[in-house]
C-alpha positions as a printed Julia matrix, in Angstrom:
365×3 Matrix{Float64}:
 56.95  72.54  160.27
 60.8   71.74  160.87
 62.75  70.71  157.79
 65.56  68.09  157.6
 67.6   67.19  154.37
 68.81  63.54  154.27
 71.87  63.16  152.22
 71.82  59.63  150.95
 69.05  57.36  149.99
 70.15  54.03  151.28
 69.01  51.99  154.46
 70.2   54.53  156.96
 68.97  57.64  155.03
 65.27  56.33  154.14
 64.93  54.79  157.55
 65.96  58.37  159.3
 63.55  60.33  156.58
 60.72  57.78  157.68
 61.71  58.48  161.28
 61.54  62.3   160.91
 58.14  62.22  158.82
 56.88  60.29  161.73
 57.33  63.12  163.94
 56.35  65.87  161.86
 59.28  67.06  159.85
 59.12  68.14  156.43
 62.44  66.13  154.82
 64.24  66.35  151.58
 66.33  63.35  150.48
 69.22  64.11  148.41
 70.34  60.77  146.44
 73.51  60.86  144.2
 72.29  57.82  142.11
 70.08  58.41  139.02
 67.39  56.38  141.32
 66.55  54.92  144.91
 67.53  51.32  144.24
 69.76  48.69  146.11
 72.23  46.23  144.8
 71.22  42.59  144.87
 71.96  41.06  148.19
 70.48  39.64  151.09
 70.17  41.06  154.6
 69.93  39.96  158.31
 67.26  42.07  160.34
 68.49  40.88  163.96
 65.94  41.52  166.87
 67.26  45.29  167.76
 66.66  46.34  164.24
 63.08  44.62  164.06
 62.38  46.87  167.28
 63.55  49.68  165.66
 61.39  48.9   162.49
 58.43  48.28  164.77
 58.68  52.09  166.51
 58.71  53.18  162.87
 55.31  51.27  162.17
 57.37  49.32  159.61
 57.94  46.16  161.45
 55.07  44.03  160.09
 55.63  44.96  156.5
 59.46  43.76  156.54
 58.31  40.52  158.44
 56.03  39.84  155.83
 58.77  39.84  153.15
 60.93  37.66  155.33
 61.68  34.49  156.35
 62.62  33.39  159.76
 66.19  32.44  159.9
 67.08  28.77  160.56
 69.45  26.92  162.84
 72.61  29.0   162.58
 76.24  28.48  163.54
 79.65  28.23  162.57
 81.47  24.95  160.85
 85.03  24.11  159.41
 85.95  24.1   155.73
 84.75  20.2   156.0
 81.47  20.61  157.15
 82.42  19.81  161.05
 80.54  22.15  163.69
 82.45  23.97  165.58
 79.57  26.03  167.13
 76.06  26.01  166.93
 73.2   28.7   168.0
 69.72  27.9   167.9
 67.88  30.7   166.49
 64.69  29.5   168.35
 66.75  30.61  171.78
 67.68  33.61  170.12
 63.87  34.56  169.47
 63.05  33.55  172.95
 65.43  35.74  174.64
 65.6   38.72  172.3
 63.03  38.25  169.27
 63.12  36.81  165.89
 65.58  37.61  163.32
 64.55  37.43  159.62
 66.35  37.3   156.24
 65.26  39.2   153.13
 66.5   40.82  149.86
 68.13  44.38  150.48
 65.71  45.73  147.77
 62.76  44.49  149.68
 63.7   46.45  152.97
 64.73  49.62  150.89
 61.01  49.4   149.15
 59.46  49.52  152.81
 61.65  52.17  153.78
 60.91  54.2   150.72
 57.23  53.65  150.64
 57.27  55.63  154.1
 58.82  58.98  153.04
 56.75  61.0   150.65
 57.53  60.71  147.01
 57.97  64.28  146.64
 60.66  64.35  149.08
 62.64  61.99  147.0
 65.41  63.75  144.87
 67.71  61.49  143.0
 70.65  62.09  140.73
 71.59  64.95  142.96
 75.33  65.15  144.19
 76.17  66.9   147.52
 79.16  69.31  147.25
 79.47  70.6   150.42
 77.7   70.89  153.65
 77.96  73.53  156.96
 77.2   73.25  160.17
 74.58  76.03  160.07
 72.32  73.56  157.98
 72.76  74.89  154.63
 73.63  72.15  151.97
 75.15  73.35  148.42
 74.54  70.56  145.76
 74.22  69.94  141.87
 70.73  71.13  141.72
 71.36  74.26  143.88
 71.36  74.69  147.45
 68.86  73.78  150.42
 68.56  74.92  153.96
 67.28  73.06  156.89
 67.06  72.47  160.53
 68.72  69.39  160.3
 70.99  67.92  157.95
 71.59  64.13  158.53
 74.69  62.3   156.66
 73.62  59.18  155.48
 76.05  58.72  152.72
 78.17  55.65  153.49
 81.81  55.64  154.39
 83.23  57.95  151.88
 80.55  60.61  152.98
 80.68  64.31  151.65
 78.78  65.34  154.68
 81.59  64.14  156.94
 84.21  65.31  154.71
 82.78  68.8   154.76
 81.72  69.27  158.44
 84.12  66.8   159.97
 87.04  67.86  158.19
 89.71  66.6   160.24
 88.33  63.0   160.77
 90.4   60.17  159.95
 90.16  57.97  156.96
 87.97  54.99  156.83
 90.44  52.02  157.56
 90.9   48.93  155.65
 90.2   45.76  157.45
 92.7   43.37  155.69
 90.39  41.28  153.91
 87.93  41.34  150.98
 84.13  40.17  150.67
 82.1   38.81  147.75
 78.08  38.87  147.72
 75.7   36.88  145.62
 72.38  35.47  145.53
 71.64  32.22  143.77
 69.26  30.83  141.73
 66.61  28.85  143.92
 68.48  26.2   146.13
 67.18  23.91  148.71
 69.33  24.05  151.98
 68.65  22.47  155.17
 69.97  25.37  157.18
 71.66  28.82  157.48
 75.31  29.18  158.48
 78.87  29.95  158.31
 81.95  27.86  157.62
 85.54  29.21  158.26
 88.84  28.19  156.86
 92.22  29.49  156.81
 91.72  33.01  156.03
 88.67  32.39  154.3
 84.82  32.36  155.25
 81.77  31.34  153.26
 78.13  31.93  154.52
 74.56  31.35  153.36
 71.26  31.81  154.26
 67.82  31.28  152.49
 65.61  34.2   151.1
 61.88  33.97  151.16
 61.69  32.85  147.32
 63.91  29.65  147.63
 66.88  31.64  146.15
 69.99  31.72  148.91
 72.12  34.76  149.54
 75.82  33.67  149.8
 78.8   35.86  151.17
 82.27  34.92  151.08
 85.37  36.54  153.1
 89.19  36.24  152.25
 92.35  37.96  153.15
 94.06  39.98  150.59
 95.99  43.24  150.43
 93.58  46.28  149.68
 92.67  46.32  146.11
 94.18  43.31  145.06
 91.44  40.2   145.76
 90.31  38.99  142.22
 86.71  39.6   141.71
 84.17  36.89  139.93
 82.81  33.63  140.0
 86.05  31.78  138.97
 87.79  33.11  142.05
 85.23  32.09  144.3
 85.13  28.54  142.95
 89.16  28.29  143.17
 88.87  29.23  146.84
 85.56  27.39  147.82
 84.97  24.87  145.22
 86.15  22.08  147.64
 84.77  22.95  150.56
 81.48  20.91  152.12
 77.99  20.8   151.17
 75.94  22.82  149.76
 78.91  25.14  149.11
 79.58  23.61  145.59
 76.0   23.58  144.57
 75.33  27.03  145.62
 78.4   28.29  143.36
 76.86  26.34  140.77
 73.56  27.97  141.0
 75.54  31.2   140.57
 75.54  33.55  137.66
 78.69  35.5   137.11
 76.75  38.66  136.84
 75.27  38.27  140.29
 78.69  38.31  142.05
 79.56  41.7   144.11
 82.82  42.47  145.13
 84.6   44.69  147.73
 87.21  45.58  149.99
 85.94  45.74  153.83
 86.47  49.14  155.64
 85.66  50.52  159.09
 85.53  53.85  160.42
 88.05  54.81  163.21
 86.18  56.38  166.12
 84.82  59.68  165.45
 84.63  62.53  168.46
 81.25  63.29  167.68
 78.45  62.35  165.48
 76.73  65.89  165.93
 78.08  69.11  164.64
 75.85  72.22  164.74
 72.79  71.25  162.86
 74.25  68.3   161.34
 74.27  64.48  162.39
 75.92  61.49  160.89
 74.09  58.16  160.76
 75.03  54.52  159.78
 78.09  53.91  157.53
 78.79  57.57  157.86
 79.3   57.72  161.38
 80.07  54.09  162.26
 80.93  51.88  159.32
 81.91  48.48  160.73
 82.84  44.68  159.29
 80.24  42.75  158.48
 81.14  40.07  161.5
 78.31  40.6   163.68
 75.78  41.47  161.11
 74.8   44.98  162.31
 75.51  47.37  159.91
 72.49  48.13  158.57
 70.73  47.17  162.07
 72.68  50.29  163.47
 71.51  52.56  161.15
 68.08  51.48  162.05
 68.81  52.25  165.45
 70.35  55.44  164.77
 67.23  56.62  162.65
 64.84  55.87  165.81
 67.15  57.65  168.16
 67.83  60.81  165.93
 64.56  61.52  165.29
 63.7   61.42  168.91
 66.28  63.72  170.2
 65.96  66.15  166.93
 62.51  66.32  167.72
 62.88  67.27  171.38
 65.66  69.88  170.54
 68.29  67.81  172.08
 70.17  66.73  169.55
 73.45  66.19  171.27
 71.64  63.72  172.85
 71.72  61.89  169.93
 75.58  61.65  170.11
 75.48  60.56  173.95
 73.26  57.68  173.39
 74.57  56.71  170.01
 78.2   56.72  170.08
 79.51  54.71  172.51
 76.98  52.17  171.51
 77.74  51.82  167.98
 81.85  52.31  168.25
 81.71  49.51  171.13
 80.09  47.31  167.94
 82.5   48.35  165.67
 85.49  47.36  167.79
 83.57  44.07  168.66
 83.19  43.32  165.33
 86.57  43.96  164.41
 87.84  41.43  167.11
 85.65  38.94  165.71
 86.82  39.08  162.26
 90.58  39.14  163.25
 89.63  35.69  164.81
 87.79  34.56  162.1
 90.45  35.56  159.6
 93.4   33.75  161.15
 95.23  31.77  158.34
 98.12  30.0   160.0
 97.54  26.24  160.84
 98.45  26.43  164.69
 95.92  29.45  165.6
 93.12  27.97  163.43
 93.82  24.75  164.86
 93.39  26.61  168.43
 90.44  28.38  167.55
 88.3   25.93  166.28
 89.2   23.69  169.36
 88.22  26.64  171.52
 84.64  27.19  169.35
 83.98  23.35  169.7
 84.4   23.2   173.66
 82.41  26.98  174.42
 79.3   26.05  175.62
 76.26  27.65  173.49
 75.23  29.89  176.21
 78.2   31.72  176.14
 77.82  32.89  172.15
 74.14  34.15  173.51
 75.22  35.86  176.35
 77.84  37.58  174.1
 75.02  38.64  171.7
 72.91  40.0   174.7
 74.64  43.73  174.64
 74.03  43.75  171.12
 70.46  42.47  170.57
 68.99  43.56  173.95
 68.4   47.03  172.59
 64.65  48.78  172.98
 62.94  52.19  172.77
């Protein structure tokens, strides 16, 4: 039986482990944190990612824990529609999009991996291209090592020593989950260098996120900063902030990975943020990691690991680029530029948004 060591026990790592187990591999998942857990935030699972989960035999389990996402689109800070996208049409063309808590998705993925394969509290110190992993509990050897350890990947640093450092996007993000609040739809509102989005979760709570231009490391954390920035925006944003507790607010600067020359070196492959960390403007970070998991398990099992790089690198790097471009426009802050952007969004037909999504959502195995 071939063995794989997966470094990182997040969504990408557990999905890859589940995919490899399904293909008959023995797996060992090394997670630095003391337990396999996910922080409190929501996640949109787009049609392409649901199809990846279906390949893993996990799509129905995720659907059972999810809620279908409703009418989506963009408004300005006063609540005027800029662009609408009916998710019913998205479902007709590409399949459903669902929303759930990230911890629920992680639970589904973790249950698909044998419990004795999961090793928490293990810090990876270095990795060699021959499949050797040196870590705080000793050393592991494998036919395949998967770097699923995020944007500050120890695997990438070890094996891709000359790779570029993550690049700051120019803006920071806040994520939070409210107490139960009734909302009519989901969506995102764009201001001047600031954005606020929200979507209902299955239990009536609401997942919210906010984005604002800021120098690296300079954005203030906490609920008071969100109320200062967004408290006067349109309904239901003030009510959502009022239903948010201080300890539920997560804050982080946003980064992306500059293009790597390859996602494969010897017996080592990178997935998810370790390979192609992207800004969240397309909602595809975790979705692309799920696709990675399916393709890597297939190509590694067939004995053609370089095919993983050939299939995944062009697609994911293009999505990184598109997400960056969308973020640049969404974060415009000058009044003339924002006025021009908003006018262009109002005039664009809704079919244009669907066409632009087709290369992203129409992924199949």
